[in-house]
C-alpha positions as CSV (number, residue, x, y, z in Angstrom):
1,M,154.7,17.3,142.3
2,C,156.6,20.3,143.4
3,G,159.5,18.7,141.6
4,R,157.7,18.9,138.5
5,N,155.9,22.3,138.9
6,L,159.5,23.6,138.8
7,Q,160.7,21.7,135.8
8,M,157.9,23.0,134.3
9,F,158.5,27.1,135.3
10,S,162.0,26.4,134.1
11,L,160.5,25.3,130.7
12,W,158.4,28.4,130.6
13,A,161.3,30.8,131.5
14,L,163.4,29.2,129.2
15,G,161.2,29.2,126.0
16,F,160.2,33.1,127.5
17,V,164.4,34.0,127.0
18,L,164.5,32.1,123.5
19,L,161.0,33.5,122.1
20,I,163.1,37.1,122.9
21,F,166.2,36.3,121.3
22,G,164.6,34.9,118.5
23,I,163.7,38.1,117.6
24,T,166.9,39.7,118.3
25,T,170.7,39.6,117.7
26,V,173.5,40.5,119.9
27,C,175.1,43.2,118.8
28,E,179.0,42.2,118.5
29,P,181.5,45.4,119.9
30,A,182.4,47.8,116.9
31,G,184.5,46.9,114.3
32,S,182.9,43.0,114.3
33,N,181.5,42.2,110.7
34,N,178.2,41.2,111.0
35,N,174.7,42.6,110.0
36,C,173.8,45.0,112.6
37,H,175.1,47.5,111.1
38,R,173.2,47.2,107.8
39,K,169.8,49.1,107.4
40,D,167.4,49.0,104.4
41,C,167.1,52.9,103.0
42,N,163.7,52.1,100.3
43,G,165.6,49.2,98.7
44,T,169.2,49.7,99.2
45,W,171.1,48.2,102.0
46,Y,173.4,50.8,104.0
47,D,176.1,51.2,106.5
48,I,174.7,53.2,109.3
49,K,178.5,54.0,109.9
50,E,178.6,55.4,106.5
51,A,175.5,56.9,105.6
52,T,171.6,57.6,107.2
53,C,168.9,57.4,105.5
54,C,166.3,60.4,106.1
55,E,162.7,59.7,105.0
56,N,163.6,57.2,102.4
57,R,166.6,59.0,101.3
58,L,170.0,57.9,101.5
59,H,172.6,60.4,102.6
60,P,176.3,59.6,102.7
61,G,178.9,60.7,105.2
62,A,179.7,59.7,108.8
63,S,178.3,60.2,112.4
64,L,175.1,61.9,110.4
65,S,171.1,62.1,112.0
66,C,168.1,63.3,110.2
67,C,166.3,66.5,111.1
68,G,162.9,65.7,109.4
69,N,164.2,65.1,105.8
70,E,167.7,66.7,105.9
71,P,171.0,65.0,107.4
72,Y,173.4,67.1,110.0
73,S,175.8,66.0,112.2
74,P,175.6,66.5,115.3
75,G,178.5,67.7,116.8
76,T,178.4,70.9,114.4
77,A,174.6,71.5,114.1
78,T,171.7,70.9,115.8
79,C,167.8,69.8,115.0
80,C,164.9,71.8,116.8
81,K,161.3,69.9,116.1
82,Q,158.1,71.1,117.2
83,Q,155.1,68.8,116.6
84,H,151.6,69.6,116.2
85,R,149.3,66.9,117.0
86,H,150.3,64.8,113.8
87,T,152.5,66.9,112.3
88,V,156.2,67.3,112.8
89,T,158.4,70.5,111.9
90,A,161.8,70.2,112.2
91,R,164.7,72.3,111.0
92,V,168.9,72.9,111.2
93,T,170.9,75.3,112.8
94,Q,174.6,74.9,111.7
95,G,177.3,75.9,113.2
96,L,176.0,75.1,116.7
97,S,176.7,71.7,118.5
98,E,173.7,69.8,120.0
99,K,176.0,69.2,123.0
100,V,175.9,72.5,123.9
101,S,172.7,74.5,122.4
102,S,169.5,74.5,123.2
103,C,165.7,75.4,121.1
104,C,164.1,78.6,120.8
105,E,161.3,76.8,119.0
106,L,162.8,75.8,115.9
107,K,166.2,77.6,116.1
108,A,168.9,76.5,118.2
109,Y,170.9,79.2,120.7
110,N,173.6,79.0,122.9
111,P,172.5,79.2,126.5
112,V,175.5,80.5,127.9
113,N,175.2,83.8,126.4
114,E,171.6,84.1,125.0
115,I,168.6,83.6,126.3
116,C,164.9,82.3,124.5
117,C,162.1,85.2,125.7
118,Q,158.7,84.2,124.1
119,S,160.3,82.5,120.6
120,A,163.0,85.5,120.6
121,I,166.9,85.1,121.0
122,I,168.1,87.6,123.0
123,A,171.4,88.7,124.1
124,K,172.3,88.0,127.7
125,P,173.4,91.3,129.4
126,S,175.1,90.0,132.3
127,P,175.0,86.1,133.6
128,M,171.9,86.5,136.0
129,A,169.8,87.3,132.9
130,E,166.3,86.2,133.2
131,C,163.3,86.7,130.6
132,C,160.6,89.5,131.8
133,G,158.0,89.3,128.9
134,K,159.6,90.0,125.7
135,D,162.7,91.5,127.4
136,V,165.6,90.3,129.8
137,F,166.5,91.8,132.6
138,D,169.2,91.4,135.2
139,R,167.8,89.5,138.4
140,V,170.6,91.2,140.9
141,K,170.4,94.3,140.0
142,Q,166.6,94.5,138.5
143,L,162.9,93.4,139.5
144,C,160.4,92.1,136.9
145,C,157.2,93.2,138.1
146,G,153.7,93.5,137.1
147,S,150.9,90.7,135.7
148,P,151.6,88.4,133.7
149,D,150.4,90.5,130.2
150,I,151.9,94.1,131.2
151,K,155.4,93.7,133.1
152,M,157.9,96.0,134.2
153,I,161.6,96.2,134.7
154,L,162.7,98.5,138.0
155,M,165.9,99.2,139.2
156,R,166.4,97.0,142.6
157,N,166.4,99.5,145.7
158,S,168.2,97.1,147.8
159,S,169.1,93.1,147.5
160,H,165.9,92.8,150.0
161,H,163.3,94.4,147.8
162,Q,160.6,92.5,146.2
163,C,157.9,93.6,143.9
164,C,154.3,94.3,145.0
165,G,152.3,94.7,142.0
166,H,154.1,97.4,139.4
167,S,156.3,98.5,142.6
168,Q,158.6,97.3,144.9
169,Y,158.5,97.0,148.5
170,D,161.6,96.3,151.4
171,T,160.4,92.9,153.0
172,E,162.0,93.9,156.1
173,T,160.2,97.0,156.9
174,Q,157.2,96.4,155.1
175,C,154.7,93.9,153.0
176,C,152.9,93.7,149.8
177,C,149.3,93.6,150.8
178,S,146.2,92.8,148.9
179,N,143.6,95.0,149.9
180,E,140.2,94.7,147.5
181,K,142.2,92.9,144.8
182,R,145.1,95.5,144.9
183,L,148.1,95.0,145.9
184,E,149.6,98.3,148.4
185,V,152.7,98.2,150.3
186,Y,152.0,98.6,154.3
187,P,154.4,99.1,156.9
188,K,154.9,95.4,158.8
189,I,153.1,96.7,161.9
190,S,150.0,97.4,159.9
191,S,146.8,95.0,160.8
192,C,146.5,94.3,156.6
193,C,150.4,92.7,157.2
194,L,149.4,90.7,160.3
195,R,146.2,89.2,158.8
196,D,148.6,88.0,155.3
197,S,151.5,86.9,157.1
198,T,150.0,83.8,157.6
199,S,149.2,83.0,153.4
200,A,151.3,85.4,151.6
201,H,154.1,83.7,149.8
202,L,157.2,84.8,147.3
203,C,156.3,84.1,143.5
204,G,159.2,85.5,142.0
205,N,159.1,88.8,142.5
206,E,155.5,88.7,143.9
207,T,153.5,87.5,146.9
208,Y,150.4,85.1,146.4
209,D,148.2,83.5,148.8
210,K,148.8,79.3,148.4
211,N,145.6,79.1,149.8
212,T,143.8,80.5,146.3
213,Q,146.8,81.0,144.1
214,L,149.3,79.1,142.3
215,C,152.9,79.8,141.9
216,C,153.7,78.8,138.1
217,Q,157.3,79.6,136.9
218,S,157.0,82.9,138.7
219,T,153.5,83.6,137.8
220,V,150.5,83.9,139.9
221,I,147.8,82.0,139.2
222,D,144.2,81.8,140.7
223,K,143.9,78.4,141.6
224,H,140.2,77.4,141.0
225,S,140.4,73.5,142.4
226,P,142.5,71.6,145.0
227,N,143.3,69.4,142.6
228,H,144.8,72.4,140.3
229,R,148.5,72.0,138.9
230,C,150.8,74.5,137.1
231,C,151.3,73.8,133.6
232,D,153.9,75.7,132.2
233,K,152.4,79.2,133.2
234,R,148.6,78.1,133.6
235,A,146.5,75.6,135.6
236,Y,145.1,72.7,134.9
237,D,142.6,69.8,136.9
238,G,145.3,67.3,137.8
239,E,142.8,64.5,138.0
240,K,140.0,65.6,134.9
241,E,143.4,66.5,132.7
242,L,146.4,66.6,131.2
243,C,149.6,68.7,130.9
244,C,151.4,67.2,128.0
245,G,154.3,68.2,125.3
246,P,157.8,69.6,125.5
247,I,158.6,72.2,128.1
248,S,158.4,75.1,125.4
249,D,154.9,74.0,123.6
250,K,152.9,72.1,126.8
251,K,149.2,71.4,125.8
252,I,145.9,70.9,128.3
253,L,144.4,68.0,127.5
254,T,141.1,66.4,128.9
255,R,141.9,63.3,130.1
256,N,140.2,60.4,128.6
257,S,140.5,58.0,131.6
258,P,142.4,57.3,134.9
259,G,144.6,55.3,132.8
260,H,145.6,57.5,129.9
261,M,148.9,59.3,130.2
262,C,150.8,61.7,128.0
263,C,152.6,60.9,124.3
264,H,154.3,64.7,123.7
265,Q,151.4,66.2,122.4
266,G,148.3,63.8,122.6
267,Q,147.8,61.2,125.1
268,F,147.4,56.9,125.1
269,N,145.3,54.4,127.0
270,S,148.6,52.8,129.1
271,K,146.8,49.5,129.0
272,T,146.4,48.9,125.7
273,E,148.7,51.2,124.2
274,C,152.2,52.2,124.7
275,C,153.8,55.8,123.3
276,C,156.9,54.7,120.7
277,W,159.6,57.5,120.2
278,K,160.6,57.7,116.7
279,D,163.6,59.9,115.1
280,D,160.4,61.7,114.1
281,G,158.6,62.4,116.7
282,A,155.7,60.2,119.4
283,E,153.8,58.0,118.0
284,I,150.6,55.7,119.5
285,Q,150.6,52.3,119.0
286,P,149.1,48.9,120.0
287,R,150.3,47.1,123.3
288,N,151.4,43.7,120.5
289,S,153.2,46.2,118.5
290,S,156.8,45.6,117.9
291,C,157.7,48.8,119.0
292,C,155.5,48.5,122.5
293,M,156.8,45.3,122.7
294,Q,160.6,46.1,122.4
295,Q,160.0,48.8,124.8
296,E,158.3,46.6,127.4
297,Y,161.2,44.1,126.9
298,V,164.3,46.5,127.8
299,A,162.0,47.7,131.4
300,I,162.0,44.2,132.6
301,E,163.8,44.0,136.0
302,G,166.1,41.2,136.7
303,L,167.5,40.6,133.2
304,P,171.4,41.3,132.1
305,K,171.5,45.2,130.1
306,V,172.7,43.6,126.9
307,L,172.8,45.9,123.7
308,F,170.2,44.6,120.9
309,C,169.5,45.2,117.8
310,L,166.6,44.2,115.0
311,C,168.4,42.6,112.2
312,L,165.8,42.7,109.1
């Protein structure tokens, strides 16, 4: 009986593998003559090594990619994308390779000598430059102090000085004490410093209370629930909400169910759907779609990692 069951299981496993390999073709090494390098562009077949198809328009040229409907070479240009709901906006910045660039919304910049502060690209005054609102400061020689909406750049009095509101204090001899919702500088031996010593922590250049506040990207935010977490510089409920989207443009969404997960700036039901990534952005599709099945197959453990392509 056990032998028969084993035989049936082997036949089932063989059928499963044949089913998978039946819808795919193993790609041979580059340079061989097979159809895996060919695709259809609005009725015209082309070699993907010699041209690219952007939104049903064929563009000749080697090593090209698509940035929306515009072709570009990643070696000499950068494509920056932004997705708002179901609309993706893309723009090419020429003269800057994607290997060394970053995106500031839809414009590319070189992070070695530039920085993106609140959607503006600014030249770095020093290698240790960071954003202070819309301005830039040297975090070794300066401090960026104040509330998120009102920031001030101060010359740092010493390496152990930190922010206390819009001023600074010496961490070796003083503390930044919360007194009736105001931050004030007191000597360390004061009762206020001794009272706050168990709950006060450093957030960037400011102190905060871990019991009632969050530190989100060096910004202090009030915590209204034990489930609150950081979403960029905002707080969200990790059980009831989702923080979705790219680092520079996150959205807080009301979670539809415990099984819902992020798909770019939207959400999908992980039990019945998948988040399918394409050249023009992310798309939610049913679990039985070809894109979802391909993603799940690649994730199956125990199978050899082989390069596959769909030859249509």
